[in-house]
C-alpha positions in Angstrom: 36.4 108.0 114.7 35.4 104.6 113.7 36.9 102.6 110.7 35.2 100.8 107.9 34.3 97.5 108.8 36.8 94.6 108.6 36.6 90.8 109.2 38.1 91.4 112.6 35.2 93.6 113.9 32.0 92.1 112.6 29.9 93.2 115.5 27.7 96.3 115.4 27.9 96.7 111.7 25.7 99.1 109.9 25.1 100.4 106.5 26.2 104.0 105.7 25.1 105.3 102.2 27.5 108.3 101.4 25.6 110.7 99.0 27.4 113.8 97.2 27.0 115.9 94.1 29.5 115.5 91.4 30.3 117.8 88.5 27.2 119.2 86.9 25.1 118.6 90.1 24.8 114.9 89.3 23.9 112.7 92.4 26.4 110.0 93.3 26.5 107.5 96.1 28.4 104.7 97.6 27.4 102.3 100.3 29.8 101.4 103.2 29.6 98.8 106.0 30.8 100.7 109.1 31.3 99.4 112.6 32.6 100.4 116.1 30.6 103.4 117.0 32.0 105.5 119.9 30.8 104.7 123.5 28.0 107.1 123.4 26.6 105.7 120.1 26.5 109.0 118.5 25.2 108.3 114.9 24.4 111.9 114.1 27.9 113.6 114.4 29.4 113.7 110.7 32.8 114.1 112.3 33.0 110.7 113.6 32.5 109.2 110.0 35.5 108.2 107.8 36.2 110.0 104.8 35.2 108.4 101.6 36.8 108.2 98.1 35.6 107.9 94.5 37.1 107.9 91.2 36.9 111.5 90.0 37.9 110.9 86.3 34.7 108.8 86.1 32.4 111.7 87.1 34.3 114.5 85.3 35.7 115.9 88.5 39.3 115.0 87.8 41.9 114.0 85.2 42.6 110.3 84.7 46.1 110.9 85.8 45.1 112.0 89.1 41.5 110.7 89.7 41.5 109.8 93.4 39.2 112.1 95.2 37.8 112.2 98.8 34.3 112.8 100.1 34.0 114.5 103.5 30.8 113.7 105.7 28.8 116.7 106.5 25.5 115.7 107.7 23.9 112.5 108.8 20.3 111.4 108.3 18.5 108.4 109.3 17.7 105.7 106.7 14.0 105.0 106.6 14.5 101.4 105.9 16.3 100.9 109.2 19.5 99.5 107.9 21.8 102.5 108.8 22.3 106.1 107.9 22.5 108.4 104.9 25.7 110.6 105.0 25.6 113.8 103.0 29.2 114.5 101.9 31.3 117.2 100.2 34.0 116.7 97.8 37.1 117.3 99.9 38.8 120.1 98.1 40.0 123.5 98.9 36.8 125.3 97.7 33.4 124.1 97.1 30.0 125.9 97.3 29.4 124.6 100.9 32.9 125.2 102.1 32.7 128.8 100.8 29.4 129.3 102.5 30.8 128.1 105.8 33.8 130.5 105.6 31.5 133.4 104.8 29.3 132.7 107.8 32.3 132.5 109.9 33.8 135.7 108.8 30.3 137.5 109.1 29.6 136.2 112.6 29.5 139.6 114.2 26.7 140.5 112.0 24.6 137.5 112.9 25.4 135.5 109.9 25.1 132.1 112.0 21.6 133.1 112.9 20.2 133.5 109.4 17.2 131.4 108.5 16.6 130.1 104.8 13.3 128.7 104.0 13.4 126.9 100.4 10.3 126.4 98.2 11.4 123.7 95.8 9.1 123.5 92.8 9.3 120.4 90.4 7.5 118.6 87.8 6.7 114.9 87.4 6.8 112.9 84.2 5.1 111.4 82.3 2.0 113.7 82.5 -1.2 112.2 83.7 -2.9 114.8 81.7 -2.5 117.6 79.2 -5.0 119.9 80.7 -4.3 123.5 80.2 -2.9 125.5 83.2 -5.7 127.2 85.4 -6.3 128.1 89.0 -7.7 124.6 89.7 -4.4 122.9 90.2 -2.9 125.2 92.9 -3.3 123.4 96.3 -5.9 121.2 94.9 -6.7 117.5 96.1 -4.4 115.2 94.1 -4.3 111.3 93.8 -0.6 111.5 93.0 1.3 109.7 95.8 4.8 110.9 95.4 4.6 114.3 97.1 3.4 112.6 100.3 5.7 109.6 100.0 8.6 112.1 99.7 7.3 114.2 102.7 7.0 111.0 104.9 10.4 109.8 104.2 12.0 113.3 104.7 10.4 113.6 108.1 11.5 110.2 109.3 15.2 110.7 108.1 15.4 114.1 110.0 15.2 116.6 107.1 13.6 119.8 108.2 10.8 119.6 105.6 7.9 121.9 106.6 5.1 120.9 104.0 4.2 120.3 100.3 1.5 121.3 98.0 0.3 121.1 94.4 1.5 123.9 92.3 -0.1 126.1 89.5 0.7 123.9 86.5 -0.5 120.4 86.1 1.9 117.7 87.4 3.7 120.5 89.2 4.5 120.3 92.9 6.4 122.0 95.6 8.0 121.0 99.0 9.5 123.4 101.7 12.5 123.1 103.7 13.4 125.6 106.4 16.5 125.6 108.8 19.3 127.8 110.1 22.4 128.4 108.3 24.1 125.8 106.1 21.8 123.1 107.6 19.0 124.5 105.2 21.0 123.9 102.2 22.2 120.4 103.4 18.6 119.5 104.1 17.4 120.8 100.6 20.2 118.6 98.8 19.2 115.7 100.8 15.5 116.4 100.2 16.3 116.3 96.4 18.1 113.2 96.6 15.1 111.5 98.5 12.8 112.8 95.8 14.8 111.3 93.0 14.8 107.9 94.8 11.0 108.1 95.4 10.4 108.9 91.8 12.4 105.9 90.7 10.4 103.7 93.1 7.1 104.9 91.4 8.6 104.7 87.9 8.1 108.4 87.4 10.6 111.1 86.0 11.6 114.2 87.9 12.2 117.6 86.1 14.0 120.4 88.1 14.3 122.3 84.8 13.3 126.1 85.3 10.9 126.3 82.3 10.3 122.9 80.8 7.0 123.7 79.1 6.5 127.1 77.4 2.8 127.6 78.2 2.9 126.6 81.9 4.5 128.4 85.0 8.1 127.7 85.3 9.6 126.0 88.5 11.5 128.1 91.0 13.4 127.8 94.2 11.9 130.7 96.0 14.1 131.5 99.0 12.7 132.9 102.1 15.6 134.7 104.2 15.9 136.5 107.5 18.6 137.9 109.5 18.2 138.3 113.3 17.8 142.1 112.7 14.8 141.3 110.3 13.1 139.1 112.8 13.4 141.9 115.7 10.9 144.5 116.4 11.4 147.5 116.5 13.6 148.0 113.4 12.9 144.8 111.4 11.0 146.5 108.5 13.7 149.2 108.0 16.3 146.3 108.0 14.3 144.4 105.2 14.0 147.6 103.2 17.9 148.3 103.4 18.3 144.6 102.3 15.9 144.9 99.4 18.1 148.0 98.3 21.2 146.0 98.6 19.6 143.1 96.5 18.6 145.8 93.9 22.1 147.3 93.6 23.5 143.6 93.2 20.7 142.2 90.9 23.0 141.1 88.0 25.6 139.3 90.3 22.6 137.3 91.7 21.2 136.4 88.4 24.5 134.9 87.3 24.5 132.4 90.1 20.6 131.7 90.4 20.5 128.7 88.1 21.0 127.6 84.5 18.1 128.5 82.1 16.6 130.9 84.5 16.2 133.6 81.8 13.5 131.3 80.1 11.5 131.3 83.3 11.8 134.8 84.3 10.1 136.3 81.4 8.0 138.9 83.0 5.0 136.5 82.4 3.3 133.5 84.2 3.8 135.3 87.5 7.3 136.0 87.3 9.5 139.3 87.1 11.9 140.0 84.3 15.2 138.4 84.4 17.3 141.6 83.7 15.2 144.1 85.9 14.9 144.1 89.6 11.6 144.8 91.2 10.0 144.3 94.6 6.4 144.5 96.1 4.1 143.9 98.9 2.1 140.7 98.5 3.1 140.5 94.8 4.1 137.4 92.7 5.4 139.0 89.7 8.4 140.7 91.3 12.0 139.9 92.2 11.3 140.1 95.8 8.3 140.0 97.9 7.4 141.1 101.3 4.2 140.2 103.1 1.8 142.9 103.8 1.6 141.9 107.6 5.2 142.5 108.2 5.0 146.2 108.0 2.6 146.4 110.8 4.6 143.8 112.9 7.8 145.6 112.0 9.6 142.3 111.7 9.7 139.4 109.1 11.7 138.0 106.2 12.2 138.7 102.5 11.2 136.3 99.8 13.8 136.2 96.8 11.7 134.9 94.0 14.6 134.8 91.5 16.4 131.5 92.0 15.6 128.8 89.5 14.5 125.2 90.5 17.9 123.8 89.6 19.9 126.5 91.7 22.7 125.2 94.0 21.3 126.1 97.5 24.6 126.7 98.9 25.3 129.3 96.2 22.0 131.0 96.8 22.6 131.2 100.4 26.2 132.7 99.8 24.7 135.3 97.6 22.2 136.4 100.2 24.5 136.4 103.1 27.2 138.2 101.1 24.8 141.0 100.0 22.6 141.5 103.0 24.5 140.4 106.2 26.8 143.4 106.9 27.0 146.6 108.9 23.6 148.2 107.7 24.0 151.1 110.0 26.2 153.0 107.4 24.0 152.0 104.5 21.3 154.2 103.3 19.5 153.3 100.1 17.6 155.6 97.9 13.7 156.0 98.5 12.3 152.4 97.7 8.7 152.3 96.2 7.1 148.8 95.8 5.3 148.1 92.7 
């Protein structure tokens, strides 16, 4: 481990920006000057970074009489300005969404939980609107003069976030970026990508909306989550595994909806290319269902499932936990009722 910098070790100093989420999903950050890396110069290992502290009573995370809280480094990303690193942290308490996910993955190792892949599709709106044009098919994947999505994409790539692309979405001033990685790293990357997007918007004097349904007459914003286990990605048998998982998701629909984001019932109205909040549905190639499978997967006998229910403001660690908890188990003893896609 290396210490925070002191006057006695001024050489090899660098800046570490500790980033974490406090109560209510609010981003916080502190900048530390660090020094004395190990002999190998391993900047990427979060275990080498010292634990930080913050005043929890000022953020709503603790009482005034016991306000000292610690933040534990979890993942390290390169600072695109070349002055140091970004360090994603978790509040160092007994149970956090990230810690719970790690525990669940460890407990389900035998079923391949460590090798689950998560692909997040993060939708968002930019403010103020450049136009008040009506929603139509023109906006989706259309050319745009807006520079923020590309700026955000470039920074994420340079930092080491596993960002896989971006595009214009259906509604005016609505965009989407995609992040894909294995296990908890996918959720780490999404949190850091949200942080970077917020910073980029501030640089461009724009507002950022992650609200599921900010505008009644436009499509809402979701966090569509593509999920696969090793068994889903393996032929033969992948398609059967996916169908069993769809059945499990159907059986626990209400439990998932409780943790898939605040205000999600306004987005999942059964209109504007969404499913109904209180009814589970699935389909092949469909956009108005809870879960979608791609048409090519049946022929290839392998693939992934797309859970279209999570809202844009959902906590990715909680979404991953719900999917692993429901789908990653001994499927050999599970037989669901006949599933017919819509």
